ZAMARGU-4260 file (C-alpha; in steps of 0.2 Angstrom, whole numbers, plus 5000, padded with zeros to 4 digits):
<rodrens>
0) 5535/5405/5305 | 5528/5423/5308 | 5519/5426/5325 | 5505/5438/5331 | 5508/5449/5346
5) 5501/5462/5355 | 5508/5473/5368 | 5495/5480/5380 | 5505/5494/5389 | 5518/5497/5376
10) 5524/5514/5383 | 5529/5507/5400 | 5546/5499/5406 | 5542/5480/5402 | 5530/5487/5387
15) 5547/5496/5380 | 5557/5480/5383 | 5546/5469/5373 | 5545/5482/5359 | 5564/5481/5359
20) 5565/5464/5360 | 5552/5463/5343 | 5561/5476/5333 | 5576/5465/5336 | 5569/5451/5324
25) 5554/5460/5314 | 5552/5446/5302 | 5548/5435/5316 | 5533/5444/5322 | 5516/5452/5316
30) 5512/5468/5329 | 5493/5467/5329 | 5489/5481/5343 | 5500/5490/5354 | 5490/5502/5369
35) 5497/5514/5379 | 5493/5530/5392 | 5497/5547/5387 | 5512/5545/5380 | 5505/5548/5364
40) 5520/5552/5354 | 5530/5537/5361 | 5514/5526/5356 | 5513/5534/5340 | 5532/5529/5336
45) 5531/5511/5343 | 5516/5509/5332 | 5525/5516/5316 | 5542/5507/5321 | 5533/5489/5320
50) 5520/5493/5308 | 5505/5490/5321 | 5488/5486/5314 | 5481/5494/5327 | 5487/5508/5341
55) 5476/5512/5357 | 5477/5527/5371 | 5467/5523/5387 | 5464/5541/5388 | 5450/5547/5376
60) 5456/5566/5377 | 5473/5561/5369 | 5463/5551/5354 | 5464/5568/5342 | 5484/5567/5345
65) 5486/5549/5341 | 5476/5552/5325 | 5486/5566/5319 | 5503/5557/5323 | 5497/5543/5314
70) 5489/5552/5299 | 5493/5545/5280 | 5500/5528/5290 | 5485/5516/5288 | 5488/5511/5305
75) 5470/5513/5316 | 5467/5521/5332 | 5457/5520/5345 | 5453/5526/5364 | 5446/5521/5380
80) 5445/5505/5391 | 5433/5499/5380 | 5444/5500/5365 | 5457/5491/5373 | 5446/5476/5378
85) 5442/5475/5360 | 5461/5475/5356 | 5461/5462/5367 | 5450/5452/5355 | 5458/5454/5339
90) 5466/5438/5333 | 5484/5435/5341 | 5495/5424/5344 | 5504/5429/5360 | 5499/5445/5371
95) 5511/5455/5385 | 5500/5460/5398 | 5510/5475/5405 | 5497/5489/5410 | 5500/5493/5427
100) 5488/5492/5440 | 5470/5485/5441 | 5466/5491/5423 | 5475/5477/5417 | 5463/5462/5423
105) 5450/5466/5410 | 5461/5465/5395 | 5469/5450/5400 | 5453/5439/5403 | 5448/5447/5385
110) 5464/5439/5377 | 5462/5421/5387 | 5445/5419/5383 | 5451/5417/5365 | 5463/5406/5368
115) 5479/5416/5368 | 5497/5415/5376 | 5495/5426/5389 | 5513/5435/5396 | 5508/5442/5412
120) 5519/5456/5417 | 5503/5463/5425 | 5505/5456/5443 | 5488/5462/5448 | 5478/5453/5437
125) 5484/5436/5449 | 5483/5447/5465 | 5466/5452/5463 | 5459/5438/5454 | 5470/5425/5454
130) 5458/5410/5453 | 5446/5418/5440 | 5461/5422/5428 | 5470/5404/5430 | 5451/5397/5427
135) 5448/5407/5412 | 5463/5401/5404 | 5461/5383/5409 | 5443/5385/5402 | 5449/5393/5385
140) 5463/5383/5381 | 5475/5397/5382 | 5493/5398/5390 | 5497/5411/5405 | 5517/5415/5406
145) 5525/5424/5422 | 5536/5437/5415 | 5540/5446/5434 | 5557/5442/5435 | 5554/5430/5450
150) 5539/5421/5443 | 5548/5416/5426 | 5563/5412/5438 | 5554/5399/5448 | 5544/5395/5431
155) 5559/5390/5421 | 5567/5382/5440 | 5551/5370/5438 | 5553/5364/5419 | 5555/5346/5420
160) 5551/5345/5439 | 5535/5337/5448 | 5526/5350/5460 | 5522/5338/5471 | 5542/5337/5478
165) 5542/5355/5478 | 5546/5360/5498 | 5546/5379/5496 | 5548/5394/5484 | 5560/5409/5490
170) 5559/5425/5481 | 5572/5439/5482 | 5571/5455/5485 | 5584/5470/5481 | 5577/5479/5496
175) 5572/5496/5486 | 5580/5511/5487 | 5580/5511/5508 | 5583/5495/5513 | 5599/5501/5522
180) 5591/5515/5531 | 5587/5514/5549 | 5569/5514/5554 | 5567/5533/5559 | 5576/5540/5543
185) 5560/5530/5533 | 5547/5543/5541 | 5556/5556/5532 | 5558/5549/5516 | 5553/5557/5501
190) 5544/5556/5485 | 5562/5559/5473 | 5573/5547/5487 | 5557/5535/5485 | 5558/5534/5467
195) 5576/5528/5463 | 5580/5512/5462 | 5598/5505/5466 | 5597/5490/5454 | 5583/5491/5441
200) 5578/5506/5428 | 5557/5504/5431 | 5544/5515/5431 | 5541/5527/5445 | 5526/5518/5453
205) 5535/5501/5453 | 5553/5508/5460 | 5542/5517/5475 | 5531/5499/5477 | 5550/5493/5478
210) 5555/5505/5491 | 5538/5501/5502 | 5539/5482/5498 | 5522/5483/5492 | 5529/5475/5474
215) 5536/5461/5483 | 5518/5457/5494 | 5511/5457/5479 | 5523/5444/5473 | 5521/5433/5487
220) 5502/5432/5483 | 5505/5431/5464 | 5516/5414/5468 | 5503/5406/5478 | 5490/5409/5464
225) 5499/5403/5450 | 5511/5390/5457 | 5496/5385/5468 | 5510/5382/5484 | 5502/5387/5501
230) 5508/5403/5510 | 5520/5395/5522 | 5530/5388/5506 | 5535/5403/5501 | 5549/5413/5509
235) 5557/5431/5504 | 5576/5435/5507 | 5583/5452/5504 | 5597/5448/5493 | 5605/5468/5487
240) 5614/5461/5472 | 5599/5456/5461 | 5607/5443/5454 | 5597/5427/5460 | 5578/5431/5454
245) 5571/5416/5464 | 5572/5399/5470 | 5566/5383/5472 | 5568/5370/5486 | 5564/5352/5483
250) 5560/5340/5498 | 5577/5331/5495 | 5584/5348/5502 | 5590/5353/5485 | 5588/5371/5478
255) 5587/5375/5461 | 5591/5393/5459 | 5591/5407/5443 | 5602/5419/5440 | 5604/5435/5427
260) 5608/5453/5429 | 5594/5463/5432 | 5588/5466/5417 | 5569/5463/5411 | 5574/5460/5395
265) 5577/5438/5401 | 5561/5436/5409 | 5550/5446/5393 | 5560/5438/5381 | 5560/5419/5388
270) 5541/5420/5388 | 5541/5429/5369 | 5552/5413/5363 | 5543/5402/5373 | 5547/5386/5374
275) 5562/5391/5363 | 5576/5399/5369 | 5584/5411/5360 | 5598/5422/5358 | 5594/5440/5369
280) 5605/5456/5368 | 5608/5454/5387 | 5623/5456/5398 | 5630/5438/5400 | 5637/5436/5420
285) 5654/5437/5426 | 5654/5427/5441 | 5671/5429/5446 | 5670/5449/5445 | 5654/5447/5456
290) 5665/5440/5470 | 5650/5438/5482 | 5631/5436/5484 | 5622/5443/5499 | 5607/5440/5509
295) 5597/5443/5525 | 5581/5441/5531 | 5566/5453/5528 | 5562/5466/5543 | 5545/5465/5546
300) 5543/5480/5555 | 5551/5488/5540 | 5540/5482/5529 | 5525/5479/5536 | 5518/5474/5518
305) 5525/5457/5518 | 5515/5453/5535 | 5499/5460/5526 | 5502/5449/5508 | 5503/5436/5521
310) 5486/5440/5528 | 5478/5442/5510 | 5483/5425/5507 | 5477/5416/5523 | 5459/5427/5520
315) 5458/5422/5501 | 5442/5429/5493 | 5442/5447/5487 | 5456/5451/5498 | 5469/5453/5485
320) 5458/5467/5477 | 5456/5477/5491 | 5473/5477/5495 | 5477/5481/5478 | 5465/5495/5476
325) 5472/5501/5493 | 5489/5501/5488 | 5487/5509/5474 | 5476/5523/5480 | 5490/5526/5492
330) 5503/5526/5480 | 5495/5541/5471 | 5494/5550/5487 | 5511/5548/5490 | 5516/5553/5472
335) 5504/5570/5475 | 5513/5571/5493 | 5497/5571/5502 | 5504/5555/5514 | 5521/5551/5519
340) 5530/5536/5517 | 5526/5526/5532 | 5506/5530/5530 | 5506/5519/5514 | 5506/5503/5524
345) 5495/5510/5538 | 5481/5518/5527 | 5482/5501/5517 | 5480/5488/5535 | 5465/5500/5539
350) 5457/5498/5522 | 5460/5479/5525 | 5452/5478/5542 | 5437/5488/5538 | 5432/5479/5523
355) 5433/5462/5534 | 5422/5469/5548 | 5410/5471/5533 | 5411/5454/5523 | 5414/5462/5506
360) 5431/5450/5507 | 5421/5434/5506 | 5411/5438/5490 | 5414/5426/5475 | 5427/5432/5463
365) 5418/5439/5447 | 5425/5453/5437 | 5411/5465/5442 | 5416/5460/5462 | 5433/5463/5459
370) 5430/5480/5452 | 5418/5484/5466 | 5430/5481/5478 | 5444/5487/5469 | 5433/5505/5470
375) 5427/5503/5489 | 5444/5500/5493 | 5451/5515/5484 | 5438/5526/5490 | 5438/5520/5510
380) 5458/5522/5509 | 5456/5540/5499 | 5444/5545/5513 | 5459/5541/5527 | 5470/5551/5516
385) 5459/5565/5519 | 5457/5564/5536 | 5474/5564/5540 | 5476/5579/5529 | 5464/5587/5539
</rodrens>
């Protein structure tokens, strides 16, 4: 039976991997819609290859180029945030949410309101509005499948298990580009150095987030929101090889681990074919060749983002939206080389403190309130950036 699918964020690393898996079995899927950003040539090429019904760019000024690239194909084109949300309302059985950042939340909610299966690679949706996202899915009989490699691993380890028997969830972290750097050297880390990951082939933003451990901080919050475990049940450990993606510990002392090479097609393919398992064109592990796997505790002094994530989980409310909004703003500033590597966590911490004191964080979690908290956090973060440059 052919499945109707849509891919939001098709031109990013997750989206491209999803496209490649669908292209492996073109008779099994009908592509309803693809969305992307400014890489119109790639988006148009994907739409042609997959015979998509609709291609949408997030940027209205890119629409003429997209229309020209798809002229004569019969593929519809559109642009803007509103068009992306409208695309999420089109009939589909399975939707990949791979738009980077808080912009992925509105179309994800729209897809859930249609009762879709939402494959969630956009971790910011759970971080900023976890209760709203999961409640929307429940209200409309929709399914949310995790696509982050860590949360897919936890999901798979829990198949057939009773959540009441879960004692802890351990999320592994590669440590990023700077895992072996001394703290003093981190102060001088450059944009180019932070943009190279030792294990994973990812986009620049998530690679930098891996170096700061902000990516892992978001994943801790995701774990709480998706699986409903307490913050004190969630652990993280540095695992340089990135072979074990997560472990679940049970009350009898057993640990269930999920292993696989650092290839996002594992998690994407699992979600794409769920509840079945099908052949995937990925490397098979050779344990003898690996020889050993290493683990060490995360250093809170080197990774203040992890401490901030625990504060966000304890605070609740809109703290996740504030945390993510400020994080995205300082990441923009670092990429623009306006601030240093270690400045990012310091600014996010100050924004959280300011907005907590002003009671912004205790408001109800609605889409409007999440958007407002996100905007205010970004404003305060950029205000802090500007002061530092004055």
